[in-house]
ChimeraX commands (.cxc) that place a marker at each C-alpha (Angstrom):
marker #1 position -2.52,-7.33,-19.24 radius 0.5
marker #1 position -3.46,-5.03,-16.36 radius 0.5
marker #1 position -0.71,-2.86,-17.20 radius 0.5
marker #1 position -1.38,-2.19,-20.36 radius 0.5
marker #1 position -5.90,-2.16,-19.54 radius 0.5
marker #1 position -4.91,0.41,-16.42 radius 0.5
marker #1 position -2.44,3.21,-19.26 radius 0.5
marker #1 position -5.35,3.01,-21.34 radius 0.5
marker #1 position -8.27,3.98,-18.97 radius 0.5
marker #1 position -5.23,6.58,-17.32 radius 0.5
marker #1 position -4.68,8.21,-21.19 radius 0.5
marker #1 position -8.56,7.60,-21.72 radius 0.5
marker #1 position -9.10,9.61,-18.61 radius 0.5
marker #1 position -6.50,12.13,-19.45 radius 0.5
marker #1 position -8.00,12.96,-22.43 radius 0.5
marker #1 position -11.34,13.70,-21.44 radius 0.5
marker #1 position -9.95,15.75,-18.77 radius 0.5
marker #1 position -7.82,17.98,-21.74 radius 0.5
marker #1 position -11.31,18.22,-23.79 radius 0.5
marker #1 position -13.25,19.04,-21.00 radius 0.5
marker #1 position -11.07,21.55,-19.87 radius 0.5
marker #1 position -10.28,20.06,-16.31 radius 0.5
marker #1 position -6.10,20.46,-16.29 radius 0.5
marker #1 position -4.47,23.23,-16.76 radius 0.5
marker #1 position -1.70,23.72,-19.51 radius 0.5
marker #1 position 0.90,23.76,-16.60 radius 0.5
marker #1 position -0.21,20.19,-15.36 radius 0.5
marker #1 position -0.53,18.74,-18.58 radius 0.5
marker #1 position 2.55,19.64,-19.34 radius 0.5
marker #1 position 4.21,17.97,-15.77 radius 0.5
marker #1 position 2.38,14.93,-16.98 radius 0.5
marker #1 position 3.58,15.01,-19.79 radius 0.5
marker #1 position 6.95,15.68,-18.63 radius 0.5
marker #1 position 6.72,12.80,-15.68 radius 0.5
marker #1 position 5.52,10.20,-18.50 radius 0.5
marker #1 position 8.49,10.83,-21.40 radius 0.5
marker #1 position 11.25,10.21,-17.91 radius 0.5
marker #1 position 9.33,7.17,-17.25 radius 0.5
marker #1 position 9.37,6.32,-20.44 radius 0.5
marker #1 position 12.86,7.47,-21.32 radius 0.5
marker #1 position 14.08,4.88,-17.94 radius 0.5
marker #1 position 11.31,2.27,-19.05 radius 0.5
marker #1 position 13.88,2.14,-22.43 radius 0.5
marker #1 position 16.94,2.54,-20.84 radius 0.5
marker #1 position 16.18,-0.21,-18.19 radius 0.5
marker #1 position 15.18,-2.95,-21.25 radius 0.5
marker #1 position 18.27,-1.91,-22.81 radius 0.5
marker #1 position 20.73,-3.01,-20.56 radius 0.5
marker #1 position 18.43,-6.27,-19.88 radius 0.5
marker #1 position 19.02,-6.70,-23.30 radius 0.5
marker #1 position 23.01,-6.13,-23.05 radius 0.5
marker #1 position 22.89,-7.92,-20.35 radius 0.5
marker #1 position 20.98,-11.34,-22.99 radius 0.5
marker #1 position 22.96,-10.50,-25.59 radius 0.5
marker #1 position 26.16,-11.71,-23.33 radius 0.5
marker #1 position 25.33,-14.08,-21.02 radius 0.5
marker #1 position 24.87,-15.59,-25.13 radius 0.5
marker #1 position 27.99,-15.31,-25.76 radius 0.5
marker #1 position 29.07,-17.51,-22.69 radius 0.5
marker #1 position 26.27,-19.95,-23.08 radius 0.5
marker #1 position 27.53,-19.97,-27.06 radius 0.5
marker #1 position 31.26,-20.30,-25.61 radius 0.5
marker #1 position 30.46,-22.98,-23.10 radius 0.5
marker #1 position 27.67,-25.09,-24.83 radius 0.5
marker #1 position 29.79,-26.84,-27.20 radius 0.5
marker #1 position 32.00,-27.93,-24.89 radius 0.5
marker #1 position 29.38,-29.18,-22.07 radius 0.5
marker #1 position 27.40,-31.42,-25.19 radius 0.5
marker #1 position 31.60,-33.18,-24.93 radius 0.5
marker #1 position 31.07,-33.58,-21.46 radius 0.5
marker #1 position 27.67,-34.47,-21.79 radius 0.5
marker #1 position 27.76,-36.80,-24.78 radius 0.5
marker #1 position 31.38,-37.91,-22.92 radius 0.5
marker #1 position 29.54,-38.92,-20.28 radius 0.5
marker #1 position 26.56,-41.35,-22.07 radius 0.5
marker #1 position 29.26,-43.28,-23.47 radius 0.5
marker #1 position 31.42,-44.12,-20.50 radius 0.5
marker #1 position 28.10,-45.74,-19.30 radius 0.5
marker #1 position 27.63,-47.71,-22.11 radius 0.5
marker #1 position 30.50,-49.78,-21.37 radius 0.5
marker link #1:1,2 radius 0.2
marker link #1:2,3 radius 0.2
marker link #1:3,4 radius 0.2
marker link #1:4,5 radius 0.2
marker link #1:5,6 radius 0.2
marker link #1:6,7 radius 0.2
marker link #1:7,8 radius 0.2
marker link #1:8,9 radius 0.2
marker link #1:9,10 radius 0.2
marker link #1:10,11 radius 0.2
marker link #1:11,12 radius 0.2
marker link #1:12,13 radius 0.2
marker link #1:13,14 radius 0.2
marker link #1:14,15 radius 0.2
marker link #1:15,16 radius 0.2
marker link #1:16,17 radius 0.2
marker link #1:17,18 radius 0.2
marker link #1:18,19 radius 0.2
marker link #1:19,20 radius 0.2
marker link #1:20,21 radius 0.2
marker link #1:21,22 radius 0.2
marker link #1:22,23 radius 0.2
marker link #1:23,24 radius 0.2
marker link #1:24,25 radius 0.2
marker link #1:25,26 radius 0.2
marker link #1:26,27 radius 0.2
marker link #1:27,28 radius 0.2
marker link #1:28,29 radius 0.2
marker link #1:29,30 radius 0.2
marker link #1:30,31 radius 0.2
marker link #1:31,32 radius 0.2
marker link #1:32,33 radius 0.2
marker link #1:33,34 radius 0.2
marker link #1:34,35 radius 0.2
marker link #1:35,36 radius 0.2
marker link #1:36,37 radius 0.2
marker link #1:37,38 radius 0.2
marker link #1:38,39 radius 0.2
marker link #1:39,40 radius 0.2
marker link #1:40,41 radius 0.2
marker link #1:41,42 radius 0.2
marker link #1:42,43 radius 0.2
marker link #1:43,44 radius 0.2
marker link #1:44,45 radius 0.2
marker link #1:45,46 radius 0.2
marker link #1:46,47 radius 0.2
marker link #1:47,48 radius 0.2
marker link #1:48,49 radius 0.2
marker link #1:49,50 radius 0.2
marker link #1:50,51 radius 0.2
marker link #1:51,52 radius 0.2
marker link #1:52,53 radius 0.2
marker link #1:53,54 radius 0.2
marker link #1:54,55 radius 0.2
marker link #1:55,56 radius 0.2
marker link #1:56,57 radius 0.2
marker link #1:57,58 radius 0.2
marker link #1:58,59 radius 0.2
marker link #1:59,60 radius 0.2
marker link #1:60,61 radius 0.2
marker link #1:61,62 radius 0.2
marker link #1:62,63 radius 0.2
marker link #1:63,64 radius 0.2
marker link #1:64,65 radius 0.2
marker link #1:65,66 radius 0.2
marker link #1:66,67 radius 0.2
marker link #1:67,68 radius 0.2
marker link #1:68,69 radius 0.2
marker link #1:69,70 radius 0.2
marker link #1:70,71 radius 0.2
marker link #1:71,72 radius 0.2
marker link #1:72,73 radius 0.2
marker link #1:73,74 radius 0.2
marker link #1:74,75 radius 0.2
marker link #1:75,76 radius 0.2
marker link #1:76,77 radius 0.2
marker link #1:77,78 radius 0.2
marker link #1:78,79 radius 0.2
marker link #1:79,80 radius 0.2
view
């Protein structure tokens, strides 16, 4: 939550600076370009992580029934 609050403050400060003409168009363009690059990097990392999780879930779905059977067989073995 602190990251979001910090981002909101930065955007409000930027809005103020642009409104009051405290930064040049070039500075704003550079800031905007850097923020776009950062957002694209975050999106790429999130997409990569989602793909990784999906692969792991597929592996889990494959192994899960076998593990349940082993656990169940183990429990039945203890009851004898």
